[in-house]
N, CA, C and O atoms as a Tripos MOL2 file, in Angstrom:
@<TRIPOS>MOLECULE
protein
  292   291    73     0     0
PROTEIN
NO_CHARGES

@<TRIPOS>ATOM
      1 N          64.0320   57.8620   74.9540 N.3       1 MET1
      2 CA         65.4590   59.0060   75.2450 C.3       1 MET1
      3 C          66.2530   59.2840   73.6480 C.2       1 MET1
      4 O          67.0240   58.5570   73.0220 O.2       1 MET1
      5 N          65.6310   60.8010   73.2890 N.am      2 GLY2
      6 CA         66.0570   60.4640   71.5370 C.3       2 GLY2
      7 C          67.8670   60.7390   72.3500 C.2       2 GLY2
      8 O          68.6070   60.2930   73.2280 O.2       2 GLY2
      9 N          67.7510   62.2070   70.8480 N.am      3 PRO3
     10 CA         69.2530   62.2310   71.1200 C.3       3 PRO3
     11 C          69.6200   63.0420   72.5330 C.2       3 PRO3
     12 O          68.8100   63.9670   72.6000 O.2       3 PRO3
     13 N          70.4350   63.0710   73.5900 N.am      4 GLN4
     14 CA         71.0620   64.6040   74.1930 C.3       4 GLN4
     15 C          70.6640   64.0780   75.2030 C.2       4 GLN4
     16 O          71.2440   64.5270   76.1920 O.2       4 GLN4
     17 N          69.5500   62.9270   75.5360 N.am      5 GLY5
     18 CA         68.7030   63.3850   76.9250 C.3       5 GLY5
     19 C          67.0440   63.1420   76.7710 C.2       5 GLY5
     20 O          66.2090   62.8520   77.6290 O.2       5 GLY5
     21 N          66.8770   63.4380   74.9720 N.am      6 GLY6
     22 CA         65.1820   64.8700   75.6390 C.3       6 GLY6
     23 C          64.1340   62.8430   75.0950 C.2       6 GLY6
     24 O          64.6590   61.7350   74.9880 O.2       6 GLY6
     25 N          63.0660   63.1340   74.9620 N.am      7 ARG7
     26 CA         62.4640   62.1180   74.9400 C.3       7 ARG7
     27 C          62.2150   62.1720   72.5100 C.2       7 ARG7
     28 O          62.2390   63.1230   71.7280 O.2       7 ARG7
     29 N          62.0250   60.6720   72.2900 N.am      8 THR8
     30 CA         61.4380   60.7510   70.4940 C.3       8 THR8
     31 C          59.4500   61.1860   70.6590 C.2       8 THR8
     32 O          58.5150   61.3590   71.4410 O.2       8 THR8
     33 N          59.7670   61.1630   69.6070 N.am      9 ARG9
     34 CA         58.4330   61.2320   69.4710 C.3       9 ARG9
     35 C          57.5020   60.5230   69.0280 C.2       9 ARG9
     36 O          57.7760   59.7440   68.1160 O.2       9 ARG9
     37 N          56.3840   60.5750   69.4470 N.am     10 PRO10
     38 CA         55.7800   59.2870   70.4380 C.3      10 PRO10
     39 C          55.6560   58.5500   68.5900 C.2      10 PRO10
     40 O          55.5030   58.9710   67.4440 O.2      10 PRO10
     41 N          55.8800   56.9830   69.4570 N.am     11 GLY11
     42 CA         55.5350   55.9910   67.6290 C.3      11 GLY11
     43 C          57.1090   56.5250   66.5540 C.2      11 GLY11
     44 O          57.0720   55.9130   65.4870 O.2      11 GLY11
     45 N          57.9820   57.1850   66.6220 N.am     12 ALA12
     46 CA         58.9670   57.2840   66.0530 C.3      12 ALA12
     47 C          59.1120   55.6770   66.0830 C.2      12 ALA12
     48 O          58.7470   55.0210   65.1080 O.2      12 ALA12
     49 N          59.6310   55.0920   67.1780 N.am     13 LYS13
     50 CA         60.7610   53.9470   67.4940 C.3      13 LYS13
     51 C          59.8210   53.3450   66.7980 C.2      13 LYS13
     52 O          60.1800   52.8820   65.7160 O.2      13 LYS13
     53 N          58.0650   53.1430   67.2880 N.am     14 ARG14
     54 CA         57.2850   51.2500   66.8280 C.3      14 ARG14
     55 C          57.7540   51.5010   64.9480 C.2      14 ARG14
     56 O          58.0920   50.6380   64.1380 O.2      14 ARG14
     57 N          57.6000   52.9540   64.7570 N.am     15 ARG15
     58 CA         57.6270   52.6960   62.9000 C.3      15 ARG15
     59 C          58.6930   52.3940   62.7300 C.2      15 ARG15
     60 O          58.9620   51.7150   61.7390 O.2      15 ARG15
     61 N          59.7280   52.7990   63.6660 N.am     16 GLY16
     62 CA         60.8630   52.4900   62.5370 C.3      16 GLY16
     63 C          61.4440   50.4800   62.7520 C.2      16 GLY16
     64 O          62.2470   49.7910   62.1240 O.2      16 GLY16
     65 N          60.5540   50.2020   63.9100 N.am     17 TYR17
     66 CA         60.6710   49.1380   63.8270 C.3      17 TYR17
     67 C          59.9100   48.2360   63.1720 C.2      17 TYR17
     68 O          60.3440   47.0850   63.1530 O.2      17 TYR17
     69 N          58.9570   48.4470   62.6670 N.am     18 ALA18
     70 CA         57.7680   48.8960   61.8240 C.3      18 ALA18
     71 C          58.8350   48.1320   60.4940 C.2      18 ALA18
     72 O          58.9810   46.9300   60.2740 O.2      18 ALA18
     73 N          59.5040   49.3810   59.7220 N.am     19 ALA19
     74 CA         59.9240   49.4020   59.0440 C.3      19 ALA19
     75 C          61.9230   48.8680   58.2420 C.2      19 ALA19
     76 O          62.7070   49.0400   57.3090 O.2      19 ALA19
     77 N          61.6450   48.0290   59.8390 N.am     20 ALA20
     78 CA         62.3330   47.4150   60.1250 C.3      20 ALA20
     79 C          62.2990   46.0120   59.3520 C.2      20 ALA20
     80 O          63.2250   45.3400   58.8960 O.2      20 ALA20
     81 N          60.8430   45.7910   59.3610 N.am     21 ASP21
     82 CA         60.4020   44.5050   59.3940 C.3      21 ASP21
     83 C          60.6130   43.7800   61.0630 C.2      21 ASP21
     84 O          61.4150   42.8550   60.9370 O.2      21 ASP21
     85 N          60.3020   43.8670   62.0710 N.am     22 ILE22
     86 CA         60.4710   43.1470   63.0870 C.3      22 ILE22
     87 C          59.1240   43.0950   63.3510 C.2      22 ILE22
     88 O          58.2200   43.9260   63.2690 O.2      22 ILE22
     89 N          59.1940   41.6890   63.7610 N.am     23 PRO23
     90 CA         57.7390   41.1900   63.6390 C.3      23 PRO23
     91 C          56.3190   41.3750   64.5170 C.2      23 PRO23
     92 O          55.1060   41.2440   64.3570 O.2      23 PRO23
     93 N          57.4230   41.8220   65.7030 N.am     24 LEU24
     94 CA         56.4800   42.2590   67.1500 C.3      24 LEU24
     95 C          57.8200   43.6830   68.1750 C.2      24 LEU24
     96 O          58.9660   43.9790   68.5130 O.2      24 LEU24
     97 N          56.4410   43.9990   68.1600 N.am     25 TYR25
     98 CA         56.6550   44.9420   69.7400 C.3      25 TYR25
     99 C          56.2030   45.6590   70.5640 C.2      25 TYR25
    100 O          55.3750   46.5650   70.4710 O.2      25 TYR25
    101 N          56.6650   45.3200   71.2720 N.am     26 LEU26
    102 CA         55.5760   45.6590   72.7250 C.3      26 LEU26
    103 C          56.4200   46.9390   73.6480 C.2      26 LEU26
    104 O          57.5340   47.4010   73.8960 O.2      26 LEU26
    105 N          54.8500   47.1030   73.9430 N.am     27 LEU27
    106 CA         55.2590   48.8100   74.5010 C.3      27 LEU27
    107 C          54.4500   48.4330   75.9420 C.2      27 LEU27
    108 O          53.4860   47.7090   76.1940 O.2      27 LEU27
    109 N          55.0360   49.0030   76.4800 N.am     28 ILE28
    110 CA         54.9420   49.0930   78.5320 C.3      28 ILE28
    111 C          54.8050   50.6810   78.2490 C.2      28 ILE28
    112 O          55.5240   51.4120   77.5680 O.2      28 ILE28
    113 N          53.2260   51.0740   79.2690 N.am     29 ASP29
    114 CA         52.9160   52.0430   78.8700 C.3      29 ASP29
    115 C          52.6760   52.1500   81.3350 C.2      29 ASP29
    116 O          51.6890   51.7370   81.9430 O.2      29 ASP29
    117 N          53.8550   52.7610   81.9360 N.am     30 ARG30
    118 CA         52.9950   52.4700   83.5670 C.3      30 ARG30
    119 C          52.3510   53.2710   83.4320 C.2      30 ARG30
    120 O          51.1520   53.0420   83.5970 O.2      30 ARG30
    121 N          52.8130   54.7600   83.0320 N.am     31 GLN31
    122 CA         51.9120   55.7700   82.9210 C.3      31 GLN31
    123 C          50.0130   55.6810   82.5480 C.2      31 GLN31
    124 O          49.4100   56.7390   82.7270 O.2      31 GLN31
    125 N          49.4650   54.8740   82.2270 N.am     32 GLN32
    126 CA         48.2200   54.5330   81.4660 C.3      32 GLN32
    127 C          48.2830   53.6860   81.7810 C.2      32 GLN32
    128 O          47.4250   52.9190   81.3430 O.2      32 GLN32
    129 N          49.2710   53.1240   82.7380 N.am     33 GLY33
    130 CA         49.4750   50.9360   83.3880 C.3      33 GLY33
    131 C          48.6020   50.4090   82.3650 C.2      33 GLY33
    132 O          47.3800   50.3500   82.5020 O.2      33 GLY33
    133 N          49.3750   49.9390   81.1070 N.am     34 LYS34
    134 CA         48.4260   49.0840   79.9340 C.3      34 LYS34
    135 C          49.9430   49.0910   79.1440 C.2      34 LYS34
    136 O          50.9180   49.8390   79.0700 O.2      34 LYS34
    137 N          49.4310   47.5450   78.5110 N.am     35 ALA35
    138 CA         50.7920   47.2680   78.1560 C.3      35 ALA35
    139 C          50.0510   46.5410   76.3150 C.2      35 ALA35
    140 O          48.9070   46.2840   75.9390 O.2      35 ALA35
    141 N          51.2580   46.4620   75.7170 N.am     36 THR36
    142 CA         50.2630   46.9290   74.3100 C.3      36 THR36
    143 C          51.6290   46.4580   73.1930 C.2      36 THR36
    144 O          52.7880   46.8710   73.1610 O.2      36 THR36
    145 N          50.8870   45.3850   72.3070 N.am     37 ILE37
    146 CA         51.8450   44.5750   71.1500 C.3      37 ILE37
    147 C          51.6820   44.3220   70.2950 C.2      37 ILE37
    148 O          51.0540   43.2780   70.1190 O.2      37 ILE37
    149 N          52.1860   45.1910   69.0330 N.am     38 PHE38
    150 CA         52.0160   45.3020   67.9390 C.3      38 PHE38
    151 C          52.8830   44.1190   67.0920 C.2      38 PHE38
    152 O          53.9860   43.6770   67.4150 O.2      38 PHE38
    153 N          52.0850   43.7400   65.9400 N.am     39 SER39
    154 CA         52.0890   43.2740   64.9970 C.3      39 SER39
    155 C          51.8110   43.1040   63.4730 C.2      39 SER39
    156 O          50.8380   43.6040   62.9080 O.2      39 SER39
    157 N          52.6560   42.4340   62.9350 N.am     40 GLU40
    158 CA         51.9840   42.2270   61.4200 C.3      40 GLU40
    159 C          52.8110   43.4650   60.8730 C.2      40 GLU40
    160 O          51.8630   44.2400   60.7400 O.2      40 GLU40
    161 N          53.7860   44.1030   60.5130 N.am     41 PRO41
    162 CA         54.9790   45.6940   60.3410 C.3      41 PRO41
    163 C          54.2670   45.6840   58.3670 C.2      41 PRO41
    164 O          54.0450   44.6320   57.7690 O.2      41 PRO41
    165 N          54.1290   46.5790   57.9720 N.am     42 ARG42
    166 CA         53.5270   46.8860   56.8380 C.3      42 ARG42
    167 C          53.8240   48.1770   56.6670 C.2      42 ARG42
    168 O          53.0910   49.0370   57.1560 O.2      42 ARG42
    169 N          54.9890   48.5180   55.9170 N.am     43 GLY43
    170 CA         56.0450   50.2380   55.6440 C.3      43 GLY43
    171 C          55.5470   50.5330   56.7660 C.2      43 GLY43
    172 O          54.6830   49.7880   57.2280 O.2      43 GLY43
    173 N          55.9050   51.5280   57.3820 N.am     44 ASP44
    174 CA         56.4590   52.0770   58.6830 C.3      44 ASP44
    175 C          55.6420   52.2290   60.0720 C.2      44 ASP44
    176 O          55.6890   52.9590   61.0620 O.2      44 ASP44
    177 N          54.5840   50.7400   59.4290 N.am     45 ASP45
    178 CA         53.8680   50.4500   60.9710 C.3      45 ASP45
    179 C          53.2040   49.7120   61.1810 C.2      45 ASP45
    180 O          53.1300   49.0390   60.1520 O.2      45 ASP45
    181 N          52.1950   49.0700   62.3530 N.am     46 TYR46
    182 CA         51.5860   48.1090   62.1400 C.3      46 TYR46
    183 C          51.0000   47.7680   61.6950 C.2      46 TYR46
    184 O          50.6740   48.6190   60.8680 O.2      46 TYR46
    185 N          50.4050   46.8600   61.5570 N.am     47 THR47
    186 CA         48.3850   46.6420   60.9160 C.3      47 THR47
    187 C          47.7340   46.4300   62.1890 C.2      47 THR47
    188 O          46.8030   47.2120   62.3810 O.2      47 THR47
    189 N          47.9420   45.6420   63.0660 N.am     48 HIS48
    190 CA         47.7240   44.8500   64.4740 C.3      48 HIS48
    191 C          48.1830   45.3440   65.7670 C.2      48 HIS48
    192 O          49.3820   45.6170   65.8140 O.2      48 HIS48
    193 N          47.2010   45.5960   67.2820 N.am     49 SER49
    194 CA         47.4140   45.8380   67.3920 C.3      49 SER49
    195 C          46.4600   45.0950   69.2080 C.2      49 SER49
    196 O          45.2390   45.0170   69.3460 O.2      49 SER49
    197 N          47.4610   44.7090   70.2180 N.am     50 ALA50
    198 CA         46.2140   44.0530   71.0310 C.3      50 ALA50
    199 C          46.7130   44.6310   72.4420 C.2      50 ALA50
    200 O          47.9020   44.4130   72.6760 O.2      50 ALA50
    201 N          45.9370   45.3910   73.4970 N.am     51 SER51
    202 CA         46.4640   45.9530   74.9990 C.3      51 SER51
    203 C          45.3670   45.5030   75.9620 C.2      51 SER51
    204 O          44.1420   45.6290   75.9560 O.2      51 SER51
    205 N          46.3800   44.8440   76.9170 N.am     52 VAL52
    206 CA         45.7780   44.5050   78.3600 C.3      52 VAL52
    207 C          46.1730   45.8200   78.8240 C.2      52 VAL52
    208 O          46.9650   46.6320   78.3470 O.2      52 VAL52
    209 N          44.9160   45.8720   80.6180 N.am     53 SER53
    210 CA         46.0130   46.6100   81.6360 C.3      53 SER53
    211 C          46.9060   45.9030   82.1160 C.2      53 SER53
    212 O          46.8150   44.6880   82.2870 O.2      53 SER53
    213 N          48.1430   46.8020   82.4610 N.am     54 LEU54
    214 CA         48.7420   45.7540   83.4880 C.3      54 LEU54
    215 C          48.6200   44.1450   84.7030 C.2      54 LEU54
    216 O          47.8140   43.7030   85.5220 O.2      54 LEU54
    217 N          49.3360   43.9380   84.3980 N.am     55 GLY55
    218 CA         48.8140   43.1450   85.3980 C.3      55 GLY55
    219 C          47.5280   41.8950   85.1360 C.2      55 GLY55
    220 O          46.9930   41.1540   85.9620 O.2      55 GLY55
    221 N          47.3360   42.0080   83.8320 N.am     56 GLU56
    222 CA         46.6740   41.3410   82.7560 C.3      56 GLU56
    223 C          47.3300   40.0040   82.1710 C.2      56 GLU56
    224 O          48.4320   39.8270   82.6900 O.2      56 GLU56
    225 N          47.0490   39.1790   81.4070 N.am     57 ASP57
    226 CA         47.6120   38.4360   80.1150 C.3      57 ASP57
    227 C          47.6160   38.8820   78.7650 C.2      57 ASP57
    228 O          46.6890   38.8200   77.9580 O.2      57 ASP57
    229 N          48.8990   39.3960   78.5910 N.am     58 LEU58
    230 CA         48.6070   39.8950   76.8770 C.3      58 LEU58
    231 C          48.8790   38.9960   75.5270 C.2      58 LEU58
    232 O          49.9040   38.5870   74.9810 O.2      58 LEU58
    233 N          47.8360   38.9120   75.3190 N.am     59 PRO59
    234 CA         47.5860   37.2960   74.4550 C.3      59 PRO59
    235 C          49.2490   38.3790   73.1250 C.2      59 PRO59
    236 O          49.2570   39.5270   72.6810 O.2      59 PRO59
    237 N          50.1990   37.3340   73.0010 N.am     60 VAL60
    238 CA         51.2250   37.7540   71.4040 C.3      60 VAL60
    239 C          50.6870   36.6370   70.7180 C.2      60 VAL60
    240 O          50.2850   35.5560   71.1490 O.2      60 VAL60
    241 N          50.7710   37.2090   69.2900 N.am     61 PRO61
    242 CA         50.7780   36.4360   68.1430 C.3      61 PRO61
    243 C          51.7170   35.8860   67.9440 C.2      61 PRO61
    244 O          52.4950   35.5470   68.8350 O.2      61 PRO61
    245 N          51.9500   35.5610   66.1850 N.am     62 ALA62
    246 CA         52.5790   34.6000   66.0460 C.3      62 ALA62
    247 C          54.0890   35.9690   65.5000 C.2      62 ALA62
    248 O          54.0320   36.9600   64.7720 O.2      62 ALA62
    249 N          55.0990   35.4260   66.1820 N.am     63 PRO63
    250 CA         55.4650   33.6280   64.7820 C.3      63 PRO63
    251 C          56.3300   33.5920   66.5420 C.2      63 PRO63
    252 O          57.2670   32.7950   66.4930 O.2      63 PRO63
    253 N          56.1500   34.4510   68.3720 N.am     64 LEU64
    254 CA         55.9990   33.6390   69.6610 C.3      64 LEU64
    255 C          54.9360   32.9750   69.5140 C.2      64 LEU64
    256 O          54.9930   31.7640   69.3020 O.2      64 LEU64
    257 N          53.5240   33.7730   69.6160 N.am     65 GLU65
    258 CA         52.8300   32.7450   69.9980 C.3      65 GLU65
    259 C          52.0180   32.4710   71.4400 C.2      65 GLU65
    260 O          52.2930   31.2780   71.5700 O.2      65 GLU65
    261 N          51.5070   32.6790   72.1640 N.am     66 GLY66
    262 CA         50.9940   33.0650   74.0710 C.3      66 GLY66
    263 C          51.2070   33.9210   74.7510 C.2      66 GLY66
    264 O          51.5750   34.9760   74.2350 O.2      66 GLY66
    265 N          51.1170   33.8610   75.6820 N.am     67 ALA67
    266 CA         50.6410   34.6640   76.4450 C.3      67 ALA67
    267 C          51.5150   35.4570   77.3620 C.2      67 ALA67
    268 O          52.1140   34.5790   77.9830 O.2      67 ALA67
    269 N          51.7800   36.1910   77.6430 N.am     68 LEU68
    270 CA         52.9340   37.0310   78.0970 C.3      68 LEU68
    271 C          51.6290   38.3350   79.5470 C.2      68 LEU68
    272 O          50.8120   39.2510   79.4560 O.2      68 LEU68
    273 N          52.5670   37.1420   81.0820 N.am     69 PRO69
    274 CA         51.9240   38.1890   81.8510 C.3      69 PRO69
    275 C          52.5330   38.7170   82.6620 C.2      69 PRO69
    276 O          53.4740   38.2600   83.3120 O.2      69 PRO69
    277 N          51.6860   40.5430   82.7460 N.am     70 THR70
    278 CA         52.4260   42.0460   82.9360 C.3      70 THR70
    279 C          52.2280   41.7640   84.4100 C.2      70 THR70
    280 O          52.8520   42.7240   84.8640 O.2      70 THR70
    281 N          51.7230   41.0100   85.6160 N.am     71 SER71
    282 CA         50.8440   41.0590   87.1510 C.3      71 SER71
    283 C          53.4260   42.2580   87.0370 C.2      71 SER71
    284 O          53.6510   43.4620   87.1570 O.2      71 SER71
    285 N          53.9300   41.7140   86.9220 N.am     72 ASP72
    286 CA         55.5450   42.2850   86.7300 C.3      72 ASP72
    287 C          55.9580   43.4890   86.4400 C.2      72 ASP72
    288 O          57.0430   44.0290   86.6590 O.2      72 ASP72
    289 N          54.4620   44.0870   85.6350 N.am     73 PHE73
    290 CA         55.6170   44.7670   85.2070 C.3      73 PHE73
    291 C          55.8900   46.3810   86.0060 C.2      73 PHE73
    292 O          56.8710   47.0600   85.7050 O.2      73 PHE73
@<TRIPOS>BOND
     1     1     2 1
     2     2     3 1
     3     3     4 2
     4     3     5 am
     5     5     6 1
     6     6     7 1
     7     7     8 2
     8     7     9 am
     9     9    10 1
    10    10    11 1
    11    11    12 2
    12    11    13 am
    13    13    14 1
    14    14    15 1
    15    15    16 2
    16    15    17 am
    17    17    18 1
    18    18    19 1
    19    19    20 2
    20    19    21 am
    21    21    22 1
    22    22    23 1
    23    23    24 2
    24    23    25 am
    25    25    26 1
    26    26    27 1
    27    27    28 2
    28    27    29 am
    29    29    30 1
    30    30    31 1
    31    31    32 2
    32    31    33 am
    33    33    34 1
    34    34    35 1
    35    35    36 2
    36    35    37 am
    37    37    38 1
    38    38    39 1
    39    39    40 2
    40    39    41 am
    41    41    42 1
    42    42    43 1
    43    43    44 2
    44    43    45 am
    45    45    46 1
    46    46    47 1
    47    47    48 2
    48    47    49 am
    49    49    50 1
    50    50    51 1
    51    51    52 2
    52    51    53 am
    53    53    54 1
    54    54    55 1
    55    55    56 2
    56    55    57 am
    57    57    58 1
    58    58    59 1
    59    59    60 2
    60    59    61 am
    61    61    62 1
    62    62    63 1
    63    63    64 2
    64    63    65 am
    65    65    66 1
    66    66    67 1
    67    67    68 2
    68    67    69 am
    69    69    70 1
    70    70    71 1
    71    71    72 2
    72    71    73 am
    73    73    74 1
    74    74    75 1
    75    75    76 2
    76    75    77 am
    77    77    78 1
    78    78    79 1
    79    79    80 2
    80    79    81 am
    81    81    82 1
    82    82    83 1
    83    83    84 2
    84    83    85 am
    85    85    86 1
    86    86    87 1
    87    87    88 2
    88    87    89 am
    89    89    90 1
    90    90    91 1
    91    91    92 2
    92    91    93 am
    93    93    94 1
    94    94    95 1
    95    95    96 2
    96    95    97 am
    97    97    98 1
    98    98    99 1
    99    99   100 2
   100    99   101 am
   101   101   102 1
   102   102   103 1
   103   103   104 2
   104   103   105 am
   105   105   106 1
   106   106   107 1
   107   107   108 2
   108   107   109 am
   109   109   110 1
   110   110   111 1
   111   111   112 2
   112   111   113 am
   113   113   114 1
   114   114   115 1
   115   115   116 2
   116   115   117 am
   117   117   118 1
   118   118   119 1
   119   119   120 2
   120   119   121 am
   121   121   122 1
   122   122   123 1
   123   123   124 2
   124   123   125 am
   125   125   126 1
   126   126   127 1
   127   127   128 2
   128   127   129 am
   129   129   130 1
   130   130   131 1
   131   131   132 2
   132   131   133 am
   133   133   134 1
   134   134   135 1
   135   135   136 2
   136   135   137 am
   137   137   138 1
   138   138   139 1
   139   139   140 2
   140   139   141 am
   141   141   142 1
   142   142   143 1
   143   143   144 2
   144   143   145 am
   145   145   146 1
   146   146   147 1
   147   147   148 2
   148   147   149 am
   149   149   150 1
   150   150   151 1
   151   151   152 2
   152   151   153 am
   153   153   154 1
   154   154   155 1
   155   155   156 2
   156   155   157 am
   157   157   158 1
   158   158   159 1
   159   159   160 2
   160   159   161 am
   161   161   162 1
   162   162   163 1
   163   163   164 2
   164   163   165 am
   165   165   166 1
   166   166   167 1
   167   167   168 2
   168   167   169 am
   169   169   170 1
   170   170   171 1
   171   171   172 2
   172   171   173 am
   173   173   174 1
   174   174   175 1
   175   175   176 2
   176   175   177 am
   177   177   178 1
   178   178   179 1
   179   179   180 2
   180   179   181 am
   181   181   182 1
   182   182   183 1
   183   183   184 2
   184   183   185 am
   185   185   186 1
   186   186   187 1
   187   187   188 2
   188   187   189 am
   189   189   190 1
   190   190   191 1
   191   191   192 2
   192   191   193 am
   193   193   194 1
   194   194   195 1
   195   195   196 2
   196   195   197 am
   197   197   198 1
   198   198   199 1
   199   199   200 2
   200   199   201 am
   201   201   202 1
   202   202   203 1
   203   203   204 2
   204   203   205 am
   205   205   206 1
   206   206   207 1
   207   207   208 2
   208   207   209 am
   209   209   210 1
   210   210   211 1
   211   211   212 2
   212   211   213 am
   213   213   214 1
   214   214   215 1
   215   215   216 2
   216   215   217 am
   217   217   218 1
   218   218   219 1
   219   219   220 2
   220   219   221 am
   221   221   222 1
   222   222   223 1
   223   223   224 2
   224   223   225 am
   225   225   226 1
   226   226   227 1
   227   227   228 2
   228   227   229 am
   229   229   230 1
   230   230   231 1
   231   231   232 2
   232   231   233 am
   233   233   234 1
   234   234   235 1
   235   235   236 2
   236   235   237 am
   237   237   238 1
   238   238   239 1
   239   239   240 2
   240   239   241 am
   241   241   242 1
   242   242   243 1
   243   243   244 2
   244   243   245 am
   245   245   246 1
   246   246   247 1
   247   247   248 2
   248   247   249 am
   249   249   250 1
   250   250   251 1
   251   251   252 2
   252   251   253 am
   253   253   254 1
   254   254   255 1
   255   255   256 2
   256   255   257 am
   257   257   258 1
   258   258   259 1
   259   259   260 2
   260   259   261 am
   261   261   262 1
   262   262   263 1
   263   263   264 2
   264   263   265 am
   265   265   266 1
   266   266   267 1
   267   267   268 2
   268   267   269 am
   269   269   270 1
   270   270   271 1
   271   271   272 2
   272   271   273 am
   273   273   274 1
   274   274   275 1
   275   275   276 2
   276   275   277 am
   277   277   278 1
   278   278   279 1
   279   279   280 2
   280   279   281 am
   281   281   282 1
   282   282   283 1
   283   283   284 2
   284   283   285 am
   285   285   286 1
   286   286   287 1
   287   287   288 2
   288   287   289 am
   289   289   290 1
   290   290   291 1
   291   291   292 2
@<TRIPOS>SUBSTRUCTURE
     1 MET1         2 RESIDUE 1 A MET
     2 GLY2         6 RESIDUE 1 A GLY
     3 PRO3        10 RESIDUE 1 A PRO
     4 GLN4        14 RESIDUE 1 A GLN
     5 GLY5        18 RESIDUE 1 A GLY
     6 GLY6        22 RESIDUE 1 A GLY
     7 ARG7        26 RESIDUE 1 A ARG
     8 THR8        30 RESIDUE 1 A THR
     9 ARG9        34 RESIDUE 1 A ARG
    10 PRO10       38 RESIDUE 1 A PRO
    11 GLY11       42 RESIDUE 1 A GLY
    12 ALA12       46 RESIDUE 1 A ALA
    13 LYS13       50 RESIDUE 1 A LYS
    14 ARG14       54 RESIDUE 1 A ARG
    15 ARG15       58 RESIDUE 1 A ARG
    16 GLY16       62 RESIDUE 1 A GLY
    17 TYR17       66 RESIDUE 1 A TYR
    18 ALA18       70 RESIDUE 1 A ALA
    19 ALA19       74 RESIDUE 1 A ALA
    20 ALA20       78 RESIDUE 1 A ALA
    21 ASP21       82 RESIDUE 1 A ASP
    22 ILE22       86 RESIDUE 1 A ILE
    23 PRO23       90 RESIDUE 1 A PRO
    24 LEU24       94 RESIDUE 1 A LEU
    25 TYR25       98 RESIDUE 1 A TYR
    26 LEU26      102 RESIDUE 1 A LEU
    27 LEU27      106 RESIDUE 1 A LEU
    28 ILE28      110 RESIDUE 1 A ILE
    29 ASP29      114 RESIDUE 1 A ASP
    30 ARG30      118 RESIDUE 1 A ARG
    31 GLN31      122 RESIDUE 1 A GLN
    32 GLN32      126 RESIDUE 1 A GLN
    33 GLY33      130 RESIDUE 1 A GLY
    34 LYS34      134 RESIDUE 1 A LYS
    35 ALA35      138 RESIDUE 1 A ALA
    36 THR36      142 RESIDUE 1 A THR
    37 ILE37      146 RESIDUE 1 A ILE
    38 PHE38      150 RESIDUE 1 A PHE
    39 SER39      154 RESIDUE 1 A SER
    40 GLU40      158 RESIDUE 1 A GLU
    41 PRO41      162 RESIDUE 1 A PRO
    42 ARG42      166 RESIDUE 1 A ARG
    43 GLY43      170 RESIDUE 1 A GLY
    44 ASP44      174 RESIDUE 1 A ASP
    45 ASP45      178 RESIDUE 1 A ASP
    46 TYR46      182 RESIDUE 1 A TYR
    47 THR47      186 RESIDUE 1 A THR
    48 HIS48      190 RESIDUE 1 A HIS
    49 SER49      194 RESIDUE 1 A SER
    50 ALA50      198 RESIDUE 1 A ALA
    51 SER51      202 RESIDUE 1 A SER
    52 VAL52      206 RESIDUE 1 A VAL
    53 SER53      210 RESIDUE 1 A SER
    54 LEU54      214 RESIDUE 1 A LEU
    55 GLY55      218 RESIDUE 1 A GLY
    56 GLU56      222 RESIDUE 1 A GLU
    57 ASP57      226 RESIDUE 1 A ASP
    58 LEU58      230 RESIDUE 1 A LEU
    59 PRO59      234 RESIDUE 1 A PRO
    60 VAL60      238 RESIDUE 1 A VAL
    61 PRO61      242 RESIDUE 1 A PRO
    62 ALA62      246 RESIDUE 1 A ALA
    63 PRO63      250 RESIDUE 1 A PRO
    64 LEU64      254 RESIDUE 1 A LEU
    65 GLU65      258 RESIDUE 1 A GLU
    66 GLY66      262 RESIDUE 1 A GLY
    67 ALA67      266 RESIDUE 1 A ALA
    68 LEU68      270 RESIDUE 1 A LEU
    69 PRO69      274 RESIDUE 1 A PRO
    70 THR70      278 RESIDUE 1 A THR
    71 SER71      282 RESIDUE 1 A SER
    72 ASP72      286 RESIDUE 1 A ASP
    73 PHE73      290 RESIDUE 1 A PHE
């Protein structure tokens, strides 16, 4: 949510995290039924992403590396 309870522009938070050089950004979209992880920030966006349907394991890249079960989302 943005200021005064309004929605932020789609992707604005992701771009802000990338610009701050946060290595990974996780997005859970319950309406679409998918989980997406963004990695390798460059400038104001991420250069890679991976998505799975909720209920599947999401591969997590470096620096964490592993798999994130998404069945509880």
